[in-house]
BABA-746584 format. One record per residue: x, y, z of N, C-alpha, C, O in turn; residue in three letters; residue number from 1. Coordinates in steps of 0.02 Angstrom, whole numbers. Example, Ala and Ser with C-alpha at 12.3 -4.5 7.8 and 13.67 -1.06 7.14 Angstrom:
! residues 2
n.c1, n.c2, n.c3, ca.c1, ca.c2, ca.c3, c.c1, c.c2, c.c3, o.c1, o.c2, o.c3, vopa, numar
660, -284, 390, 615, -225, 390, 660, -165, 390, 712, -166, 423, Ala, 1 $
642, -112, 354, 684, -53, 357, 645, 2, 394, 670, 57, 402, Ser, 2 $
//
This chain:
! residues 168
n.c1, n.c2, n.c3, ca.c1, ca.c2, ca.c3, c.c1, c.c2, c.c3, o.c1, o.c2, o.c3, vopa, numar
-2390, -1177, 3161, -2448, -1146, 3129, -2501, -1198, 3113, -2560, -1182, 3106, Met, 1 $
-2479, -1261, 3105, -2526, -1315, 3091, -2538, -1355, 3155, -2493, -1365, 3195, Leu, 2 $
-2599, -1377, 3163, -2617, -1420, 3220, -2588, -1489, 3208, -2591, -1514, 3152, Lys, 3 $
-2561, -1520, 3260, -2536, -1589, 3251, -2594, -1637, 3239, -2648, -1629, 3268, Pro, 4 $
-2583, -1686, 3197, -2635, -1737, 3185, -2634, -1790, 3239, -2684, -1826, 3249, Thr, 5 $
-2578, -1794, 3275, -2574, -1839, 3332, -2518, -1814, 3377, -2476, -1775, 3357, Ser, 6 $
-2518, -1838, 3438, -2465, -1819, 3485, -2477, -1750, 3515, -2532, -1723, 3511, Gly, 7 $
-2425, -1724, 3545, -2429, -1660, 3579, -2369, -1616, 3563, -2315, -1642, 3546, His, 8 $
-2378, -1552, 3568, -2324, -1504, 3559, -2316, -1466, 3624, -2364, -1438, 3650, Val, 9 $
-2254, -1465, 3649, -2240, -1431, 3712, -2194, -1372, 3700, -2147, -1376, 3661, Phe, 10 $
-2209, -1317, 3733, -2166, -1258, 3732, -2155, -1237, 3805, -2203, -1222, 3840, Leu, 11 $
-2093, -1237, 3826, -2076, -1222, 3896, -2115, -1266, 3945, -2138, -1242, 3997, Asp, 12 $
-2123, -1328, 3928, -2157, -1375, 3972, -2233, -1372, 3969, -2266, -1411, 4004, Gly, 13 $
-2261, -1329, 3929, -2334, -1322, 3924, -2359, -1353, 3859, -2332, -1340, 3805, Asn, 14 $
-2410, -1394, 3864, -2440, -1425, 3805, -2480, -1371, 3768, -2530, -1346, 3794, Asp, 15 $
-2458, -1354, 3708, -2492, -1303, 3669, -2535, -1333, 3614, -2563, -1296, 3573, Ile, 16 $
-2539, -1399, 3612, -2576, -1433, 3558, -2650, -1415, 3557, -2680, -1412, 3503, Ser, 17 $
-2679, -1402, 3614, -2750, -1389, 3618, -2769, -1316, 3616, -2828, -1299, 3625, Gly, 18 $
-2722, -1271, 3605, -2738, -1200, 3603, -2780, -1184, 3542, -2774, -1215, 3490, Leu, 19 $
-2823, -1134, 3549, -2862, -1110, 3493, -2817, -1074, 3443, -2759, -1058, 3460, Ser, 20 $
-2842, -1061, 3384, -2803, -1024, 3334, -2781, -957, 3361, -2724, -935, 3351, Asp, 21 $
-2828, -923, 3394, -2812, -856, 3422, -2758, -861, 3476, -2712, -821, 3477, Arg, 22 $
-2764, -912, 3519, -2713, -921, 3572, -2645, -938, 3541, -2593, -914, 3565, Glu, 23 $
-2645, -980, 3490, -2582, -997, 3456, -2551, -935, 3422, -2491, -925, 3425, Cys, 24 $
-2593, -895, 3391, -2568, -834, 3359, -2538, -787, 3410, -2485, -757, 3398, Ser, 25 $
-2571, -779, 3466, -2545, -736, 3519, -2479, -763, 3546, -2432, -725, 3557, Asp, 26 $
-2475, -828, 3556, -2414, -860, 3580, -2357, -849, 3531, -2301, -830, 3551, Leu, 27 $
-2369, -860, 3467, -2317, -849, 3416, -2295, -776, 3416, -2235, -763, 3412, Arg, 28 $
-2341, -730, 3420, -2323, -659, 3418, -2281, -639, 3478, -2234, -599, 3471, Asn, 29 $
-2298, -665, 3537, -2262, -645, 3598, -2197, -683, 3608, -2149, -654, 3633, Arg, 30 $
-2195, -747, 3590, -2140, -790, 3611, -2093, -813, 3555, -2037, -835, 3569, Arg, 31 $
-2115, -807, 3492, -2075, -833, 3437, -2064, -778, 3385, -2112, -747, 3361, Ile, 32 $
-2002, -767, 3367, -1985, -722, 3312, -1971, -765, 3251, -1927, -808, 3253, Gly, 33 $
-2006, -753, 3197, -1998, -794, 3137, -1969, -752, 3081, -1997, -700, 3063, Tyr, 34 $
-1914, -775, 3054, -1883, -744, 2995, -1897, -791, 2937, -1864, -842, 2930, Ile, 35 $
-1946, -773, 2895, -1964, -818, 2840, -1912, -818, 2785, -1870, -774, 2781, Pro, 36 $
-1915, -869, 2743, -1869, -873, 2686, -1881, -815, 2639, -1833, -787, 2611, Gln, 37 $
-1943, -796, 2629, -1959, -735, 2592, -1960, -678, 2643, -1942, -688, 2701, Gly, 38 $
-1980, -620, 2623, -1980, -565, 2671, -2046, -557, 2708, -2045, -540, 2767, His, 39 $
-2102, -568, 2676, -2167, -566, 2709, -2188, -497, 2734, -2231, -492, 2778, Gly, 40 $
-2159, -445, 2707, -2177, -377, 2729, -2244, -357, 2698, -2261, -378, 2643, Leu, 41 $
-2281, -315, 2734, -2344, -289, 2707, -2328, -228, 2664, -2296, -180, 2687, Leu, 42 $
-2349, -230, 2603, -2330, -180, 2554, -2359, -110, 2567, -2330, -60, 2545, Gln, 43 $
-2414, -107, 2603, -2446, -42, 2616, -2421, -9, 2680, -2445, 45, 2698, Asn, 44 $
-2372, -39, 2713, -2341, -11, 2773, -2269, 7, 2759, -2236, -27, 2719, Leu, 45 $
-2245, 60, 2791, -2174, 77, 2784, -2131, 24, 2819, -2157, -19, 2854, Thr, 46 $
-2067, 29, 2809, -2020, -17, 2842, -2029, -12, 2918, -2035, -64, 2951, Val, 47 $
-2031, 48, 2945, -2039, 57, 3017, -2106, 28, 3040, -2109, -6, 3092, Leu, 48 $
-2159, 41, 3004, -2225, 15, 3023, -2226, -61, 3021, -2258, -93, 3063, Glu, 49 $
-2192, -92, 2972, -2187, -165, 2969, -2152, -192, 3030, -2172, -243, 3058, Asn, 50 $
-2098, -158, 3052, -2061, -181, 3111, -2102, -172, 3174, -2099, -214, 3219, Val, 51 $
-2140, -118, 3178, -2182, -104, 3237, -2243, -150, 3242, -2269, -160, 3297, Glu, 52 $
-2266, -177, 3187, -2329, -213, 3184, -2338, -267, 3237, -2391, -269, 3269, Leu, 53 $
-2290, -310, 3250, -2301, -362, 3302, -2316, -333, 3370, -2349, -365, 3411, Pro, 54 $
-2293, -273, 3384, -2307, -241, 3448, -2380, -220, 3455, -2405, -212, 3511, Arg, 55 $
-2414, -211, 3399, -2483, -186, 3400, -2534, -242, 3394, -2594, -230, 3399, His, 56 $
-2510, -303, 3383, -2556, -360, 3375, -2563, -396, 3441, -2516, -429, 3464, Ile, 57 $
-2622, -392, 3471, -2637, -430, 3531, -2594, -415, 3591, -2586, -457, 3635, Gly, 58 $
-2565, -356, 3594, -2519, -340, 3648, -2550, -286, 3693, -2590, -245, 3670, Arg, 59 $
-2529, -287, 3755, -2550, -234, 3801, -2502, -176, 3793, -2455, -179, 3753, Ser, 60 $
-2512, -124, 3831, -2470, -64, 3827, -2401, -74, 3857, -2356, -33, 3845, Lys, 61 $
-2390, -127, 3896, -2326, -137, 3930, -2276, -175, 3886, -2249, -227, 3906, Asp, 62 $
-2265, -149, 3825, -2220, -180, 3778, -2148, -170, 3800, -2127, -114, 3817, Val, 63 $
-2110, -224, 3799, -2039, -219, 3814, -2000, -244, 3755, -2027, -277, 3710, Thr, 64 $
-1937, -228, 3754, -1894, -250, 3699, -1863, -190, 3666, -1877, -133, 3684, Gly, 65 $
-1821, -203, 3617, -1786, -149, 3584, -1834, -105, 3544, -1886, -127, 3520, Pro, 66 $
-1816, -43, 3539, -1856, 3, 3498, -1850, -16, 3424, -1795, -35, 3402, Glu, 67 $
-1904, -13, 3387, -1901, -30, 3316, -1847, 10, 3279, -1812, -17, 3235, Pro, 68 $
-1839, 73, 3295, -1788, 114, 3261, -1718, 89, 3278, -1673, 93, 3236, Ser, 69 $
-1708, 63, 3339, -1643, 35, 3358, -1629, -28, 3318, -1572, -39, 3295, Glu, 70 $
-1679, -70, 3308, -1670, -130, 3269, -1654, -113, 3196, -1612, -145, 3165, Leu, 71 $
-1688, -64, 3169, -1674, -43, 3100, -1602, -18, 3094, -1569, -31, 3044, Leu, 72 $
-1578, 16, 3145, -1508, 38, 3146, -1462, -22, 3146, -1412, -23, 3110, Glu, 73 $
-1478, -72, 3187, -1435, -132, 3193, -1431, -172, 3128, -1380, -205, 3116, Arg, 74 $
-1483, -170, 3088, -1481, -205, 3024, -1465, -159, 2965, -1468, -179, 2907, Val, 75 $
-1447, -97, 2981, -1424, -50, 2929, -1479, -21, 2886, -1468, -7, 2827, Gly, 76 $
-1538, -11, 2915, -1594, 15, 2875, -1625, 79, 2903, -1679, 98, 2881, Leu, 77 $
-1593, 111, 2949, -1624, 170, 2981, -1642, 224, 2930, -1693, 258, 2937, Ser, 78 $
-1601, 232, 2878, -1615, 284, 2829, -1674, 265, 2783, -1699, 308, 2746, Glu, 79 $
-1696, 203, 2785, -1752, 181, 2743, -1815, 168, 2783, -1862, 137, 2757, Leu, 80 $
-1818, 192, 2845, -1875, 177, 2889, -1942, 202, 2860, -1993, 172, 2874, Ser, 81 $
-1941, 256, 2823, -2003, 283, 2794, -2019, 256, 2725, -2068, 277, 2694, Gly, 82 $
-1978, 212, 2699, -1988, 184, 2632, -2037, 126, 2634, -2048, 94, 2685, Ser, 83 $
-2067, 113, 2576, -2112, 57, 2569, -2074, -3, 2539, -2026, 7, 2501, Tyr, 84 $
-2093, -64, 2557, -2057, -123, 2535, -2044, -127, 2460, -1991, -151, 2440, Pro, 85 $
-2090, -104, 2419, -2081, -109, 2347, -2021, -68, 2322, -1996, -80, 2267, Arg, 86 $
-1999, -20, 2362, -1942, 22, 2344, -1875, -8, 2368, -1822, 19, 2352, Lys, 87 $
-1878, -63, 2404, -1818, -93, 2433, -1792, -151, 2391, -1830, -184, 2355, Leu, 88 $
-1727, -163, 2396, -1698, -223, 2365, -1720, -284, 2405, -1747, -278, 2460, Ser, 89 $
-1707, -343, 2378, -1723, -405, 2413, -1686, -410, 2479, -1714, -432, 2529, Gly, 90 $
-1623, -390, 2480, -1583, -392, 2542, -1609, -343, 2594, -1608, -358, 2654, Gly, 91 $
-1631, -284, 2572, -1658, -235, 2619, -1724, -261, 2648, -1737, -252, 2708, Glu, 92 $
-1764, -292, 2607, -1827, -320, 2632, -1812, -376, 2682, -1846, -382, 2733, Gln, 93 $
-1762, -416, 2667, -1742, -471, 2713, -1722, -442, 2781, -1744, -467, 2832, Arg, 94 $
-1681, -389, 2781, -1659, -360, 2844, -1716, -328, 2883, -1716, -329, 2944, Arg, 95 $
-1765, -300, 2847, -1824, -272, 2881, -1864, -328, 2914, -1889, -319, 2970, Ala, 96 $
-1870, -385, 2881, -1907, -441, 2912, -1869, -469, 2972, -1900, -494, 3019, Ser, 97 $
-1803, -465, 2972, -1764, -486, 3030, -1777, -440, 3088, -1788, -463, 3144, Ile, 98 $
-1777, -375, 3076, -1792, -326, 3129, -1862, -339, 3157, -1872, -336, 3218, Ala, 99 $
-1910, -352, 3114, -1979, -365, 3136, -1982, -427, 3181, -2019, -428, 3230, Arg, 100 $
-1944, -478, 3164, -1945, -540, 3204, -1916, -530, 3274, -1931, -568, 3320, Ala, 101 $
-1875, -479, 3283, -1841, -467, 3347, -1877, -417, 3392, -1859, -411, 3450, Leu, 102 $
-1926, -382, 3367, -1955, -324, 3402, -1988, -341, 3469, -1987, -300, 3514, Val, 103 $
-2016, -400, 3476, -2049, -418, 3539, -2003, -456, 3587, -2027, -485, 3636, Asn, 104 $
-1938, -456, 3573, -1889, -493, 3614, -1913, -565, 3628, -1921, -584, 3686, Ser, 105 $
-1925, -604, 3576, -1950, -672, 3586, -1899, -716, 3619, -1839, -702, 3617, Pro, 106 $
-1922, -770, 3650, -1878, -818, 3681, -1850, -868, 3631, -1801, -903, 3645, Gly, 107 $
-1880, -871, 3571, -1858, -915, 3518, -1861, -878, 3452, -1911, -847, 3435, Leu, 108 $
-1807, -882, 3415, -1804, -855, 3347, -1798, -915, 3300, -1754, -956, 3308, Ile, 109 $
-1843, -919, 3251, -1839, -970, 3199, -1822, -933, 3135, -1861, -892, 3110, Ile, 110 $
-1763, -947, 3108, -1737, -911, 3049, -1728, -959, 2991, -1688, -1006, 2995, Ala, 111 $
-1765, -948, 2938, -1762, -989, 2878, -1721, -951, 2825, -1746, -904, 2794, Asp, 112 $
-1659, -972, 2815, -1614, -941, 2767, -1609, -865, 2778, -1622, -827, 2731, Glu, 113 $
-1591, -842, 2838, -1592, -771, 2853, -1542, -729, 2814, -1549, -668, 2810, Pro, 114 $
-1491, -761, 2785, -1441, -721, 2749, -1447, -726, 2674, -1406, -699, 2638, Thr, 115 $
-1499, -762, 2649, -1508, -762, 2576, -1526, -691, 2556, -1557, -655, 2595, Ser, 116 $
-1508, -672, 2497, -1519, -604, 2471, -1470, -553, 2500, -1474, -494, 2482, Asp, 117 $
-1425, -573, 2544, -1380, -525, 2576, -1309, -531, 2549, -1286, -585, 2533, Leu, 118 $
-1275, -473, 2545, -1205, -475, 2527, -1164, -499, 2587, -1192, -508, 2641, Asp, 119 $
-1099, -509, 2578, -1059, -538, 2631, -1056, -495, 2694, -1057, -521, 2749, Ser, 120 $
-1052, -429, 2687, -1050, -385, 2746, -1115, -388, 2785, -1114, -394, 2847, Asp, 121 $
-1172, -385, 2751, -1236, -388, 2785, -1249, -458, 2813, -1279, -465, 2866, Asn, 122 $
-1226, -510, 2779, -1232, -578, 2805, -1195, -584, 2871, -1222, -611, 2920, Ser, 123 $
-1134, -559, 2873, -1094, -562, 2934, -1128, -522, 2989, -1130, -545, 3047, Arg, 124 $
-1153, -463, 2974, -1187, -421, 3023, -1248, -457, 3052, -1259, -456, 3112, Asn, 125 $
-1288, -489, 3009, -1348, -525, 3032, -1328, -585, 3075, -1358, -597, 3128, Val, 126 $
-1277, -622, 3054, -1256, -680, 3093, -1228, -658, 3160, -1239, -691, 3211, Met, 127 $
-1191, -603, 3162, -1165, -577, 3226, -1222, -554, 3271, -1219, -563, 3332, Glu, 128 $
-1273, -523, 3242, -1332, -502, 3280, -1368, -563, 3310, -1384, -563, 3369, Leu, 129 $
-1379, -615, 3269, -1412, -675, 3295, -1369, -710, 3347, -1396, -737, 3396, Leu, 130 $
-1304, -710, 3338, -1259, -740, 3388, -1263, -702, 3454, -1265, -733, 3507, Arg, 131 $
-1264, -635, 3451, -1269, -595, 3513, -1336, -606, 3548, -1339, -607, 3609, Ser, 132 $
-1389, -614, 3509, -1455, -628, 3537, -1454, -697, 3572, -1482, -705, 3626, Ile, 133 $
-1422, -745, 3540, -1416, -811, 3570, -1375, -808, 3634, -1392, -840, 3684, Ser, 134 $
-1321, -770, 3633, -1278, -763, 3692, -1315, -731, 3750, -1297, -742, 3808, Asp, 135 $
-1367, -692, 3735, -1405, -660, 3788, -1462, -704, 3815, -1500, -683, 3858, Ser, 136 $
-1468, -766, 3789, -1516, -813, 3816, -1574, -831, 3772, -1616, -872, 3791, Gly, 137 $
-1579, -802, 3713, -1633, -819, 3667, -1611, -879, 3625, -1555, -882, 3601, Thr, 138 $
-1655, -928, 3618, -1641, -986, 3575, -1648, -965, 3502, -1697, -932, 3484, Ala, 139 $
-1600, -983, 3462, -1601, -968, 3390, -1596, -1033, 3352, -1547, -1070, 3358, Val, 140 $
-1648, -1048, 3313, -1649, -1106, 3269, -1642, -1079, 3198, -1686, -1043, 3174, Leu, 141 $
-1588, -1096, 3166, -1572, -1067, 3101, -1565, -1123, 3050, -1530, -1172, 3061, Leu, 142 $
-1599, -1116, 2993, -1593, -1163, 2938, -1559, -1127, 2881, -1580, -1073, 2861, Val, 143 $
-1506, -1158, 2855, -1469, -1126, 2801, -1432, -1177, 2759, -1419, -1233, 2780, Thr, 144 $
-1416, -1157, 2698, -1373, -1195, 2654, -1303, -1165, 2653, -1257, -1193, 2623, His, 145 $
-1294, -1108, 2685, -1231, -1071, 2682, -1183, -1096, 2736, -1196, -1088, 2796, Glu, 146 $
-1130, -1127, 2715, -1082, -1156, 2763, -1047, -1103, 2805, -1024, -1118, 2860, Thr, 147 $
-1041, -1041, 2780, -1010, -988, 2819, -1047, -975, 2884, -1017, -953, 2934, Asp, 148 $
-1112, -987, 2885, -1153, -974, 2944, -1142, -1026, 2999, -1159, -1013, 3057, Ser, 149 $
-1115, -1084, 2981, -1107, -1138, 3030, -1061, -1118, 3088, -1070, -1142, 3144, Met, 150 $
-1013, -1075, 3076, -967, -1056, 3128, -998, -1015, 3184, -967, -1006, 3236, Gly, 151 $
-1059, -991, 3174, -1093, -951, 3225, -1135, -994, 3272, -1159, -969, 3323, Tyr, 152 $
-1143, -1058, 3256, -1187, -1101, 3295, -1153, -1136, 3352, -1093, -1149, 3350, Gly, 153 $
-1192, -1153, 3403, -1169, -1194, 3459, -1175, -1268, 3442, -1135, -1309, 3463, Asp, 154 $
-1227, -1283, 3405, -1241, -1352, 3387, -1263, -1352, 3314, -1304, -1312, 3293, Arg, 155 $
-1233, -1397, 3275, -1247, -1399, 3204, -1273, -1468, 3186, -1242, -1519, 3201, Ile, 156 $
-1331, -1469, 3154, -1362, -1530, 3130, -1368, -1526, 3054, -1378, -1472, 3027, Leu, 157 $
-1362, -1583, 3022, -1370, -1586, 2949, -1427, -1633, 2933, -1433, -1686, 2963, Arg, 158 $
-1469, -1614, 2885, -1523, -1657, 2863, -1492, -1705, 2812, -1464, -1684, 2761, Met, 159 $
-1498, -1769, 2825, -1468, -1820, 2782, -1517, -1877, 2775, -1531, -1913, 2823, Asp, 160 $
-1544, -1886, 2716, -1592, -1939, 2705, -1655, -1933, 2746, -1684, -1983, 2766, Gly, 161 $
-1676, -1871, 2759, -1737, -1860, 2798, -1727, -1864, 2873, -1775, -1860, 2911, Gly, 162 $
-1664, -1871, 2896, -1649, -1875, 2967, -1597, -1822, 2986, -1552, -1806, 2947, Arg, 163 $
-1605, -1795, 3046, -1556, -1747, 3070, -1498, -1785, 3101, -1507, -1832, 3140, Leu, 164 $
-1438, -1763, 3084, -1377, -1794, 3110, -1331, -1739, 3135, -1322, -1688, 3103, Lys, 165 $
-1302, -1751, 3194, -1254, -1704, 3224, -1192, -1699, 3181, -1165, -1749, 3157, Glu, 166 $
-1168, -1637, 3170, -1105, -1626, 3135, -1051, -1617, 3188, -1059, -1578, 3235, Val, 167 $
-996, -1653, 3179, -941, -1649, 3228, -900, -1587, 3218, -851, -1576, 3255, Asp, 168 $
//
């Protein structure tokens, strides 16, 4: 989201450092699913509308990917699709933001503490969902403090003294 002050940023071999803000926003919307540490839902939209939103931003009519209602089912929120975020618990809002991040079938998912606010059953469901997405070819970068989530990863790195170190 921030322009580099020096150097270059490459995505799939393409230098994206010089893209305009609009081009970067379009790239993020099409290619990257972001699960923020907070929920980031728009309060004036229903759960379903929040999940559908990335499909309506800068996209053509040839949208592919899972149906928003299917994603809500997968995260256990289908019965709350018509509800507004203010009526949801923190965990329900978190799961809605996860569904929204997946709606455009991005090639990369960046998940910042995706299981915070979730009980153990929902945490396991979310981690299994992210694992299945990874198994289907999508890159998943997950940041967490929860050691239970480590078992779902292919590669585990730990931040130690400001440096990333491989965990054996």
